[in-house]
N, C-alpha and C positions, 0 to 999 in steps of 0.2 A: 421500378422505377428509372426513367430516361436520362440519356446526360443532361436535358435540359432541365429536369427536376433537381439533378444531382447539385445545381448551382447554389443553392439557397434552401433553407428550412422553412417553409412560412411559418408564421407566427402572429397572434391575433393582434400585436400592438407593434412587431416588428420580425424580421428573419434573422437566423444567424447565418453568417456566412460560410460557407465552405471554404475554408482556406488553409485546410490543413492536408499538405501534399503526404505523400509515401513514404518520402524521409523523415519528414516530423511525428508519422503515427510509429514507425520501425523504432524511432529513437524514446517517444515517449513509452511506448510497450517496454525498451528497453530499461528505460531510466526506471518507470514504475516501482521494479524488483531490486532497484540499488538506490537505496535511502537510509531512514533512518534505523529501520530495523536491522540494516546488515551493519553499518557502520557503529551504528552504539548500542542498540538494544541485543546484541549477539553477545555481547560481554554478560547480561543478564541470563541468557541461554545458555552458555558456556558455564557458569557459576552451578546452573542447576540442574544442569545434565553432564558435564564433562564432556569428555571426548564424544559419548555417544549423540549429541547433539548432530551430526555430522548425518546417523542415521534418520534424526529426527527430520531435518530438512530436505531429506531426499524423500522421505515419506509425505510431508507437508507439500512436496517441489511438484509430487504427482497427484496429489487432490487438485490444487490450484490447477495444473494443467487441465485438469477434466472438468473443472469450472469451466476455464476458458472457451476449451473447444466448444462446450454446449453455451455459454455467450456468444461465440463466432457465429455457431448455426443458425442461432436465432437472429444476430446482428447483421449477418450477408444477406437473410431475406426480408428483414425490414430495419434499414438503417436510421435509427428515429434518435432525436435528443432524449429522451426520457429513457431509450435502452430497457435494461432489465427490468424498470418501475412500469414501465409503457408492456413489458413481454408477461408481468404477472397479473396484468390488468385484462391482457386480454386471455391469457391460457385458465389465469385462478380467481380472478374475480376482481372486482375494482377496490375492495379491502385490502388484498394482500398486495395489490399495486401501490397502494395507499402505503403499507407498513413498509414493504420495500423499499419507496424513495427517500421517504424519510427518516427511515433508520439508516438508508446510505451517506446520508447528510450528514447524521449524527455520527457516523463513522468516520465522515471525511473531517469533521469539525474536531473528533476525537483524537483522531491520528496526526492533525495540524498541532493539537495542542502539545503532543510529543513533539513531535518536528519542531515545533521553536523553542520549546524547550530543550532539546538538544542542541540547539544554534547556540544559545545563551551559556550551555557549556562549554560547547567547542571556545567559544569566544572568552572562556575563563584562563585556558591554555597561554593566552598572548594576557591578559587584563583581569588578573585573579582577584584582583582587589576591588572593581567592578560588581556592584551587585548585578545578579543574572537578570533580574526583572526588566532592566534598563534596555538589555540587548533585545528579548523579546518584544519590548515594546516598540523598538527602530524595524525590527523585519516585518513584525506586522504592517504597520503602516507602507514600508517598501514594497512588499509583496502584493499587495491594495491594489497601490497605483501602477504598478506590471499590469495585473489583470484586467485594469480597464481600458487600455491598448487592444489591438484587434486580435481576434484568433492567430493569425499570421506570427505576429509578435510573441504572443505566447508560445507556439509550436519553435520558432525559432531560437527561443530562451531555451526550449528545452532540449533543443538538438545540442547546445553550444555545454550546457549543464553535465548532460548525458554523454556526452564526448570526453569529458575531462574527467569522470567518472571511470569511464571503461578506460583510458588511458593509465589511470592513476592505480586502479586494481591490475591488470595487466603487468603492469609495470614493479606492482608490489608482491606479485606471485612469482614472477622473474630473479627479481631483488631477494625475496626469500628462499627460494631455490638453491640461489649463490647463496647465502648463508648456510644453508643446509649441507650444503655441497662441500665448503671449505672450513667448516666448523668453527664458526665464530661463537663465542661466550656473548650471553646476555647476563643485564647486572639488573636484580630485583631491586625493589623498594628498600629491603635490608641492608642492602650492598654487596650481598653475596652473588658470584656470578655461578650461572648454570650453564650446562650443556645444549645448544641446540640440536635436536636429533629426532627423526621419526619417530624413537622410540617411546617420544615424549605422549602420544597418542594413546599407548597402551601400556606405560609403565604403573600406571594405575588403577587398569582396568577398564574393560570398555567403556562399562556403566557402575562408576564409584561411587556414585550416589543411589545406586540400587534404579530396580523398574520405576519406583517413585520417582525420584529424581528424573529420570527419561519422560517419563508422562506429563510432568507437571512442565517441562519447558515447551511443550507444544502451546501453553497461551501466548509466550513472546514468539514463537517459530510460526504461529499463525498470523501474528501481528506483523511479521515482517514480511508478508505476502499480501497485507491487507491492501486496497488499492489499486493492485493490478486490473480490478475489473474496469477503472476508467478507461479500457482498449474499447468498450461497447458504448461507452459516453463520446470518443472521438467520433463513432460513426455518425454522429450528426452533424459533424463537421467535416468530413472527409470527401476529398474532393473524386475519389475512388472507391470507395467502402467495398466493392467485390472483391476487389483485388489486394489491398492494402490490411484488413482486416486478416484474413487467414494467414497474412504474411507476418503480420504482429504474434500472433498467437504461437505460430508454429517456431518463435525463437524460444519459449520458454523453456523446453528441455534442457537448453543450452547455458540460458541465465542461470540455472539452477545449479548446472553441474559447476560451470566457470567462475560465479559471483558468490557462490554459498561455499559449496561443498570443496572446491579447492583452495579459495581463500580462507576460509576459518582450518581447513587442515592445515594451511602454511605457517597461519597464527599460531596455534596449537603445537606444531611442533618446534616451532622457534622459541615460544614461551611455552613454560607446563602450563597448564591450565588454571592450577591452581594459584596462580600468579597473576593471572587477567584482572582487574579489578575493573568495576563499572564507574570511578571517575570519570573517566575519560574515554574515548574511542580506543579501541585496542588495536586500529591500526597506528595510530599515533603512539600508543602507549610502544609497540614494538620496536622502533624507531630511536626511541628515548632510551628502552633497556640496552640499544647498543649504542648506546652515545652519540647518535647520528643528531644531533639537535636541529641543523639546515633542514636534514629530510624529513624529522617531526614536524616542524613548521610548514614547509612544505605540503605534508600530505594534511595538516590542519586546515588550508584552505582547499584541498579534495572534500575533506567531510563537511567543510561548512557549504561548498556547493553544493553537495549530495542534500545538507536539510535545505536549502534553497528552493534546489529540484522541488524535493516531496512539497514541500508549502505550497508552491506556485500549483503544482497537478491536481493537490489536494482543493486549494480554493477554485480553481477551475473546475475540477468535476462536482463539487457541491453546488456549484453556480449554475450548470447545466442541468442539473437533475431540478432545482428548484423550478427553472426555465419550463423544463417537460413537466414536472407536476401541475404548474398554474395553466398551461396550455389545457389539461386534464378537468383544471376546475379544482383540484385536488389541493392547491395553493393558493394565497392572495391573488387578485389578475394583476396586480401592480407588478409585479414577476415575470409579468411578459414585456414589461420596458426594457427596450432594445438602443442602445446606442447607436448611431451614424456609420461606427466601425462594425456594428454586429454585434456588441456586448453585451447581452442582461447586466446593465451595471449595477440595478439596485440590488443583486443576488450579493455581487462582491461587496459590498456597502454592508451586507448584513453578515458576510462571512467573515470580514474585519471587525466588525462588534462583537461577533459570538470570541472572537480571538483573542480580545483582551481580557476574556476569563485567565488564559494563561498568563498574561502579567500578574494577575491577583495570586494564583495557584503557586505560581514561583517567587513571589515574595512570602505567602504563609507558610508552604510546606516543600522548599527547595529540593532535600533530601528524598524524598519518598514519591515527588510529583510523576516522574516516570514511570514506573511499574505502576501505578493504580490507573494512568491511561491507557498502559500498552493492556492491561486486562479488562478495559470497558470497551476499547477498540476491538478486541480478539473477540469478545458477545456480537457487534455489531457485526464485524465482518464475517463471521459464522455464519448470520441470519442472512445475511444477502445474499453469499453464496449458494445455501440450501435454496433460497427463492429462486434462485438462478436454474441451477440443478432441477427443482422440480417444475418448473415454468417448461423449461426445452423437454422433461421427460414426459409433460402432458401434451405440449405442440405435436411432439413425433407420435403419440398414441392416437392421435385425431387424426393424422396424415394418413390418405392412401398407400397403398404399398408404389404407385406411379409416384406420386408427391415424395415420397421418402427417396425414388430413385434419383431422383431428378433434384435433389440437395446440390448445392455449388461445395459445402464445406461443413458436410455430416460427421457428429462425434466418432469415433473410434471404439470398437467393444460396444457396441450399443447390444442390449443397455445393461449391461452386466458392471462397466467399467463408472456408468452414473449410479447404480444402485449404491457400490461400494463406495463412491467418494461421499454419498448423504449419508451411509452408516458412518463412516469414517466421521462427519461431522457433528453427527449424533452424541459418538463416545468421546470426542474433545470438549462439546458441551458440558457430558457428564463430569468429564475430568474437572471442567472450569467450576463445575458448581459447588465440588466436594473439597476441591482444593482451600484451605484456610487463609492463602496467600492472594486467591484469585477471587472466591466465593462472591466479595462485594461486587464483581463487574457482572456477575448473574443475577444478584439480586436487582442490582439498578435497570440492568438489559430487560429485566422481567418487567420495571414497573413502568421501563420508558414504552414499552410495547402494550401494556394498558391504558396509557394515557394516550397513546397512539389512535387506539380504540376507542375511547371517550371523544377523541377531537374528531373523529371522523365520522359518531353519530350525533354531533353537537353541532361541529362546523363547517361539515362538509354539504352542499346543496345535493339537491334529491339526484338533482338532473346527472351529477355527477357519481351518483352511486350506483347506476344502472351499467 
């Protein structure tokens, strides 16, 4: 694709502007792994697996790196708005592309429901008497308005959101290390003081809840990495995707080690893992336990920023996928409507309407909504990742040796790394299906795929099924 062709991505009713710079995409990629799954969902994972959750995040991180390298190989060769849905259509058939695209949209909606729920929880830190659903309603309309602006505004906002998150996490790690070095005590909810020490990571055993607890944690762990595939979506609006996509993908190992393993290690060393509750962010709980109320308030601003960033990205990713599906006739043609700023505005409106469901859920079942949503998102996330891996596998198998050698950003450890990643996703799907707490996600997910197949056979024109 020439530089001239990179300026816009042609569409039937309009075109998407390539307004995302290298700086924007690096920070979007960075921020996609620092969201509700870390700041809020990590409490659920810690409660389930104890310190062994660190191993779970390392394993899950290796798998998402394999997925993103596969997506990077495909995206560098063909940077399009439909991204992995387009790749599935090309290499696996139109039905696979349809299932992948709409399941990603389902994933983004579900993840966004979790993000807006977390936002309501965070606001409860300052306003405990205000119903959570009112905050959820406010943030849905706020992010909807932001996403109606140009993609450059979206990229700039994500840059600053992510910068706040990164600085806060690095500062928290540094502060946590200082607490451990100087031996400050923390006070639990029962008023009893405990000593902050690294031995808290193994004093109850590495797997205090056994292998079953460790395996069950993957439902939340994989949810934490969900949305990272938005890197592929940005390729359709990147100024120089052949350069920026590899740079973004290659930061994944550092993100996993710094933002998950290091951060959660510090948290569980400062606060014994059994004392970490799911009533708020464990990051805020640390400073509350140390008696540093102002620091806890500042960090609450940070986790709110993280939630806003995640919601912003979710709405962006789902909207661009709807646009890509409409381009291929697998979604209503009206979704190709683009504003003067190059934004598919109708897709943003649809996302806002869908997210109003979060208002209802937080009104009806505020105590259980996050775990239910996270498990549903895990199914959709793993399905999309599997389709990315299989698409890349089929694409590589169809290449000549000359084409394989000419790849600008080929996957490492081919083909063994891809096979291992696919095997792991199947394994986690089985764990989700047999675990009583997450089984509902497998049932709903399977039902969703059946409905999509029916919709494909009855609603998609024959011309778009070839």
